[in-house]
Backbone atoms as SQL, in Angstrom:
CREATE TABLE atoms (id INTEGER PRIMARY KEY, chain TEXT, resi INTEGER, resn TEXT, atom TEXT, x REAL, y REAL, z REAL);
INSERT INTO atoms VALUES
  (1, 'A', 1, 'MET', 'N', -36.573, -68.703, 6.679),
  (2, 'A', 1, 'MET', 'CA', -36.401, -67.478, 5.923),
  (3, 'A', 1, 'MET', 'C', -35.704, -67.757, 4.598),
  (4, 'A', 2, 'SER', 'N', -34.648, -68.569, 4.629),
  (5, 'A', 2, 'SER', 'CA', -33.955, -68.851, 3.375),
  (6, 'A', 2, 'SER', 'C', -34.842, -69.656, 2.442),
  (7, 'A', 3, 'ARG', 'N', -35.725, -70.467, 3.012),
  (8, 'A', 3, 'ARG', 'CA', -36.664, -71.208, 2.171),
  (9, 'A', 3, 'ARG', 'C', -37.687, -70.271, 1.545),
  (10, 'A', 4, 'LEU', 'N', -38.124, -69.285, 2.332),
  (11, 'A', 4, 'LEU', 'CA', -39.139, -68.355, 1.849),
  (12, 'A', 4, 'LEU', 'C', -38.626, -67.527, 0.681),
  (13, 'A', 5, 'PHE', 'N', -37.430, -67.001, 0.799),
  (14, 'A', 5, 'PHE', 'CA', -36.875, -66.154, -0.253),
  (15, 'A', 5, 'PHE', 'C', -35.934, -66.904, -1.182),
  (16, 'A', 6, 'ARG', 'N', -35.777, -68.189, -0.943),
  (17, 'A', 6, 'ARG', 'CA', -34.906, -69.051, -1.759),
  (18, 'A', 6, 'ARG', 'C', -33.482, -68.508, -1.831),
  (19, 'A', 7, 'LEU', 'N', -32.972, -68.135, -0.685),
  (20, 'A', 7, 'LEU', 'CA', -31.609, -67.619, -0.587),
  (21, 'A', 7, 'LEU', 'C', -30.676, -68.718, -0.093),
  (22, 'A', 8, 'PRO', 'N', -29.413, -68.649, -0.475),
  (23, 'A', 8, 'PRO', 'CA', -28.441, -69.554, 0.146),
  (24, 'A', 8, 'PRO', 'C', -28.342, -69.244, 1.636),
  (25, 'A', 9, 'VAL', 'N', -27.956, -70.225, 2.417),
  (26, 'A', 9, 'VAL', 'CA', -27.912, -70.080, 3.876),
  (27, 'A', 9, 'VAL', 'C', -27.017, -68.920, 4.295),
  (28, 'A', 10, 'LYS', 'N', -25.852, -68.788, 3.686),
  (29, 'A', 10, 'LYS', 'CA', -24.938, -67.703, 4.072),
  (30, 'A', 10, 'LYS', 'C', -25.549, -66.331, 3.803),
  (31, 'A', 11, 'SER', 'N', -26.248, -66.179, 2.698),
  (32, 'A', 11, 'SER', 'CA', -26.891, -64.894, 2.382),
  (33, 'A', 11, 'SER', 'C', -28.027, -64.603, 3.358),
  (34, 'A', 12, 'ALA', 'N', -28.801, -65.616, 3.694),
  (35, 'A', 12, 'ALA', 'CA', -29.895, -65.434, 4.647),
  (36, 'A', 12, 'ALA', 'C', -29.355, -65.038, 6.019),
  (37, 'A', 13, 'ARG', 'N', -28.244, -65.657, 6.441),
  (38, 'A', 13, 'ARG', 'CA', -27.633, -65.292, 7.724),
  (39, 'A', 13, 'ARG', 'C', -27.168, -63.838, 7.705),
  (40, 'A', 14, 'THR', 'N', -26.576, -63.422, 6.610),
  (41, 'A', 14, 'THR', 'CA', -26.105, -62.042, 6.490),
  (42, 'A', 14, 'THR', 'C', -27.261, -61.064, 6.622),
  (43, 'A', 15, 'ILE', 'N', -28.374, -61.357, 5.997),
  (44, 'A', 15, 'ILE', 'CA', -29.544, -60.476, 6.081),
  (45, 'A', 15, 'ILE', 'C', -30.080, -60.431, 7.504),
  (46, 'A', 16, 'ILE', 'N', -30.142, -61.570, 8.177),
  (47, 'A', 16, 'ILE', 'CA', -30.637, -61.612, 9.554),
  (48, 'A', 16, 'ILE', 'C', -29.762, -60.755, 10.462),
  (49, 'A', 17, 'PHE', 'N', -28.456, -60.886, 10.355),
  (50, 'A', 17, 'PHE', 'CA', -27.559, -60.104, 11.206),
  (51, 'A', 17, 'PHE', 'C', -27.627, -58.618, 10.858),
  (52, 'A', 18, 'SER', 'N', -27.793, -58.282, 9.594),
  (53, 'A', 18, 'SER', 'CA', -27.881, -56.874, 9.202),
  (54, 'A', 18, 'SER', 'C', -29.165, -56.227, 9.712),
  (55, 'A', 19, 'LEU', 'N', -30.251, -56.969, 9.682),
  (56, 'A', 19, 'LEU', 'CA', -31.516, -56.431, 10.177),
  (57, 'A', 19, 'LEU', 'C', -31.559, -56.377, 11.704),
  (58, 'A', 20, 'GLY', 'N', -30.705, -57.148, 12.355),
  (59, 'A', 20, 'GLY', 'CA', -30.697, -57.186, 13.812),
  (60, 'A', 20, 'GLY', 'C', -29.971, -56.033, 14.467),
  (61, 'A', 21, 'THR', 'N', -29.264, -55.243, 13.701),
  (62, 'A', 21, 'THR', 'CA', -28.538, -54.106, 14.271),
  (63, 'A', 21, 'THR', 'C', -29.089, -52.811, 13.706),
  (64, 'A', 22, 'ARG', 'N', -28.950, -51.751, 14.490),
  (65, 'A', 22, 'ARG', 'CA', -29.435, -50.449, 14.039),
  (66, 'A', 22, 'ARG', 'C', -28.317, -49.423, 13.970),
  (67, 'A', 23, 'ASN', 'N', -27.094, -49.853, 14.149),
  (68, 'A', 23, 'ASN', 'CA', -25.927, -48.966, 14.061),
  (69, 'A', 23, 'ASN', 'C', -26.078, -47.727, 14.948),
  (70, 'A', 24, 'SER', 'N', -26.332, -47.970, 16.217),
  (71, 'A', 24, 'SER', 'CA', -26.543, -46.869, 17.147),
  (72, 'A', 24, 'SER', 'C', -25.282, -46.042, 17.359),
  (73, 'A', 25, 'PHE', 'N', -24.113, -46.625, 17.122),
  (74, 'A', 25, 'PHE', 'CA', -22.879, -45.848, 17.296),
  (75, 'A', 25, 'PHE', 'C', -22.745, -44.770, 16.228),
  (76, 'A', 26, 'VAL', 'N', -23.471, -44.877, 15.144),
  (77, 'A', 26, 'VAL', 'CA', -23.491, -43.814, 14.145),
  (78, 'A', 26, 'VAL', 'C', -24.281, -42.620, 14.681),
  (79, 'A', 27, 'ALA', 'N', -25.339, -42.907, 15.446),
  (80, 'A', 27, 'ALA', 'CA', -26.179, -41.837, 15.994),
  (81, 'A', 27, 'ALA', 'C', -25.581, -41.196, 17.238),
  (82, 'A', 28, 'LEU', 'N', -24.650, -41.864, 17.892),
  (83, 'A', 28, 'LEU', 'CA', -24.094, -41.335, 19.141),
  (84, 'A', 28, 'LEU', 'C', -23.417, -39.968, 18.972),
  (85, 'A', 29, 'PRO', 'N', -22.576, -39.746, 17.964),
  (86, 'A', 29, 'PRO', 'CA', -21.993, -38.397, 17.813),
  (87, 'A', 29, 'PRO', 'C', -23.048, -37.326, 17.570),
  (88, 'A', 30, 'LEU', 'N', -24.109, -37.693, 16.876),
  (89, 'A', 30, 'LEU', 'CA', -25.195, -36.724, 16.664),
  (90, 'A', 30, 'LEU', 'C', -25.872, -36.379, 17.991),
  (91, 'A', 31, 'ALA', 'N', -26.087, -37.382, 18.821),
  (92, 'A', 31, 'ALA', 'CA', -26.711, -37.146, 20.126),
  (93, 'A', 31, 'ALA', 'C', -25.801, -36.310, 21.024),
  (94, 'A', 32, 'LEU', 'N', -24.504, -36.538, 20.929),
  (95, 'A', 32, 'LEU', 'CA', -23.562, -35.755, 21.746),
  (96, 'A', 32, 'LEU', 'C', -23.522, -34.290, 21.325),
  (97, 'A', 33, 'ALA', 'N', -23.898, -34.011, 20.091),
  (98, 'A', 33, 'ALA', 'CA', -23.897, -32.636, 19.595),
  (99, 'A', 33, 'ALA', 'C', -25.165, -31.874, 19.980),
  (100, 'A', 34, 'LEU', 'N', -26.152, -32.563, 20.527),
  (101, 'A', 34, 'LEU', 'CA', -27.400, -31.911, 20.924),
  (102, 'A', 34, 'LEU', 'C', -27.194, -31.082, 22.191),
  (103, 'A', 35, 'PRO', 'N', -28.081, -30.106, 22.428),
  (104, 'A', 35, 'PRO', 'CA', -27.993, -29.325, 23.671),
  (105, 'A', 35, 'PRO', 'C', -28.168, -30.215, 24.905),
  (106, 'A', 36, 'GLU', 'N', -27.766, -29.690, 26.062),
  (107, 'A', 36, 'GLU', 'CA', -27.798, -30.470, 27.300),
  (108, 'A', 36, 'GLU', 'C', -29.196, -30.938, 27.679),
  (109, 'A', 37, 'VAL', 'N', -30.214, -30.267, 27.227),
  (110, 'A', 37, 'VAL', 'CA', -31.589, -30.667, 27.518),
  (111, 'A', 37, 'VAL', 'C', -31.855, -32.074, 26.998),
  (112, 'A', 38, 'TRP', 'N', -31.180, -32.456, 25.943),
  (113, 'A', 38, 'TRP', 'CA', -31.352, -33.765, 25.324),
  (114, 'A', 38, 'TRP', 'C', -30.322, -34.769, 25.842),
  (115, 'A', 39, 'GLY', 'N', -29.768, -34.549, 27.012),
  (116, 'A', 39, 'GLY', 'CA', -28.716, -35.390, 27.578),
  (117, 'A', 39, 'GLY', 'C', -29.120, -36.850, 27.764),
  (118, 'A', 40, 'THR', 'N', -30.380, -37.096, 28.041),
  (119, 'A', 40, 'THR', 'CA', -30.823, -38.488, 28.223),
  (120, 'A', 40, 'THR', 'C', -30.782, -39.270, 26.910),
  (121, 'A', 41, 'THR', 'N', -30.751, -38.568, 25.796),
  (122, 'A', 41, 'THR', 'CA', -30.664, -39.239, 24.496),
  (123, 'A', 41, 'THR', 'C', -29.391, -40.069, 24.403),
  (124, 'A', 42, 'VAL', 'N', -28.304, -39.542, 24.910),
  (125, 'A', 42, 'VAL', 'CA', -27.025, -40.260, 24.896),
  (126, 'A', 42, 'VAL', 'C', -27.141, -41.548, 25.708),
  (127, 'A', 43, 'ILE', 'N', -27.766, -41.458, 26.867),
  (128, 'A', 43, 'ILE', 'CA', -27.939, -42.643, 27.717),
  (129, 'A', 43, 'ILE', 'C', -28.787, -43.690, 27.008),
  (130, 'A', 44, 'VAL', 'N', -29.848, -43.253, 26.364),
  (131, 'A', 44, 'VAL', 'CA', -30.723, -44.179, 25.630),
  (132, 'A', 44, 'VAL', 'C', -29.957, -44.879, 24.518),
  (133, 'A', 45, 'ILE', 'N', -29.132, -44.145, 23.790),
  (134, 'A', 45, 'ILE', 'CA', -28.367, -44.738, 22.691),
  (135, 'A', 45, 'ILE', 'C', -27.340, -45.732, 23.213),
  (136, 'A', 46, 'VAL', 'N', -26.684, -45.416, 24.319),
  (137, 'A', 46, 'VAL', 'CA', -25.701, -46.342, 24.886),
  (138, 'A', 46, 'VAL', 'C', -26.385, -47.614, 25.385),
  (139, 'A', 47, 'VAL', 'N', -27.512, -47.479, 26.065),
  (140, 'A', 47, 'VAL', 'CA', -28.256, -48.660, 26.539),
  (141, 'A', 47, 'VAL', 'C', -28.728, -49.497, 25.352),
  (142, 'A', 48, 'GLN', 'N', -29.210, -48.837, 24.323),
  (143, 'A', 48, 'GLN', 'CA', -29.661, -49.560, 23.133),
  (144, 'A', 48, 'GLN', 'C', -28.500, -50.299, 22.488),
  (145, 'A', 49, 'SER', 'N', -27.312, -49.715, 22.520),
  (146, 'A', 49, 'SER', 'CA', -26.125, -50.374, 21.976),
  (147, 'A', 49, 'SER', 'C', -25.785, -51.630, 22.768),
  (148, 'A', 50, 'LEU', 'N', -25.912, -51.559, 24.083),
  (149, 'A', 50, 'LEU', 'CA', -25.644, -52.730, 24.920),
  (150, 'A', 50, 'LEU', 'C', -26.656, -53.845, 24.656),
  (151, 'A', 51, 'VAL', 'N', -27.912, -53.477, 24.494),
  (152, 'A', 51, 'VAL', 'CA', -28.944, -54.468, 24.160),
  (153, 'A', 51, 'VAL', 'C', -28.637, -55.101, 22.805),
  (154, 'A', 52, 'GLU', 'N', -28.200, -54.284, 21.871),
  (155, 'A', 52, 'GLU', 'CA', -27.837, -54.774, 20.539),
  (156, 'A', 52, 'GLU', 'C', -26.676, -55.769, 20.610),
  (157, 'A', 53, 'LEU', 'N', -25.666, -55.467, 21.422),
  (158, 'A', 53, 'LEU', 'CA', -24.530, -56.369, 21.577),
  (159, 'A', 53, 'LEU', 'C', -24.949, -57.697, 22.210),
  (160, 'A', 54, 'LEU', 'N', -25.809, -57.641, 23.210),
  (161, 'A', 54, 'LEU', 'CA', -26.328, -58.869, 23.812),
  (162, 'A', 54, 'LEU', 'C', -27.133, -59.682, 22.801),
  (163, 'A', 55, 'GLY', 'N', -27.904, -58.985, 21.987),
  (164, 'A', 55, 'GLY', 'CA', -28.663, -59.658, 20.940),
  (165, 'A', 55, 'GLY', 'C', -27.760, -60.344, 19.927),
  (166, 'A', 56, 'MET', 'N', -26.659, -59.703, 19.590),
  (167, 'A', 56, 'MET', 'CA', -25.717, -60.310, 18.648),
  (168, 'A', 56, 'MET', 'C', -25.082, -61.568, 19.242),
  (169, 'A', 57, 'MET', 'N', -24.818, -61.553, 20.534),
  (170, 'A', 57, 'MET', 'CA', -24.274, -62.752, 21.177),
  (171, 'A', 57, 'MET', 'C', -25.292, -63.895, 21.102),
  (172, 'A', 58, 'PHE', 'N', -26.553, -63.562, 21.283),
  (173, 'A', 58, 'PHE', 'CA', -27.620, -64.550, 21.151),
  (174, 'A', 58, 'PHE', 'C', -27.704, -65.045, 19.706),
  (175, 'A', 59, 'TYR', 'N', -27.655, -64.119, 18.752),
  (176, 'A', 59, 'TYR', 'CA', -27.717, -64.482, 17.334),
  (177, 'A', 59, 'TYR', 'C', -26.583, -65.424, 16.934),
  (178, 'A', 60, 'LEU', 'N', -25.382, -65.188, 17.477),
  (179, 'A', 60, 'LEU', 'CA', -24.238, -66.024, 17.109),
  (180, 'A', 60, 'LEU', 'C', -24.473, -67.494, 17.440),
  (181, 'A', 61, 'ARG', 'N', -25.238, -67.753, 18.470),
  (182, 'A', 61, 'ARG', 'CA', -25.546, -69.146, 18.838),
  (183, 'A', 61, 'ARG', 'C', -26.802, -69.654, 18.138),
  (184, 'A', 62, 'TRP', 'N', -27.836, -68.830, 18.103),
  (185, 'A', 62, 'TRP', 'CA', -29.156, -69.274, 17.680),
  (186, 'A', 62, 'TRP', 'C', -29.290, -69.393, 16.160),
  (187, 'A', 63, 'VAL', 'N', -28.813, -68.410, 15.425),
  (188, 'A', 63, 'VAL', 'CA', -29.012, -68.406, 13.967),
  (189, 'A', 63, 'VAL', 'C', -28.327, -69.590, 13.292),
  (190, 'A', 64, 'PRO', 'N', -27.025, -69.835, 13.506),
  (191, 'A', 64, 'PRO', 'CA', -26.400, -70.955, 12.806),
  (192, 'A', 64, 'PRO', 'C', -26.889, -72.330, 13.284),
  (193, 'A', 65, 'ASN', 'N', -27.230, -72.446, 14.559),
  (194, 'A', 65, 'ASN', 'CA', -27.575, -73.757, 15.095),
  (195, 'A', 65, 'ASN', 'C', -29.054, -74.101, 14.982),
  (196, 'A', 66, 'LYS', 'N', -29.924, -73.131, 15.164),
  (197, 'A', 66, 'LYS', 'CA', -31.354, -73.410, 15.216),
  (198, 'A', 66, 'LYS', 'C', -32.122, -72.895, 14.009),
  (199, 'A', 67, 'LEU', 'N', -31.876, -71.641, 13.648),
  (200, 'A', 67, 'LEU', 'CA', -32.692, -71.023, 12.612),
  (201, 'A', 67, 'LEU', 'C', -32.273, -71.425, 11.204),
  (202, 'A', 68, 'LEU', 'N', -30.987, -71.346, 10.919),
  (203, 'A', 68, 'LEU', 'CA', -30.496, -71.639, 9.565),
  (204, 'A', 68, 'LEU', 'C', -29.269, -72.560, 9.615),
  (205, 'A', 69, 'PRO', 'N', -29.443, -73.780, 10.034),
  (206, 'A', 69, 'PRO', 'CA', -28.277, -74.678, 10.032),
  (207, 'A', 69, 'PRO', 'C', -27.914, -75.090, 8.609),
  (208, 'A', 70, 'ILE', 'N', -26.643, -75.327, 8.381),
  (209, 'A', 70, 'ILE', 'CA', -26.202, -75.832, 7.082),
  (210, 'A', 70, 'ILE', 'C', -26.430, -77.341, 7.088),
  (211, 'A', 71, 'ARG', 'N', -27.103, -77.806, 6.059),
  (212, 'A', 71, 'ARG', 'CA', -27.427, -79.235, 6.000),
  (213, 'A', 71, 'ARG', 'C', -26.592, -79.946, 4.995);
């Protein structure tokens, strides 16, 4: 990716991590304000947040070591 866009490694890593998250905790208060009929929305957002956190743990190992190592 950094080769494709000719970005420094640190900038490319920042973009990868930014694109990997969707900031679901920003949407959570909005979901909590919805009527009870939309109650499953809160569960979906919390599960999506957990998946996002697991993905970030994977990214912390994979991106610096495999995808964009500093040479």
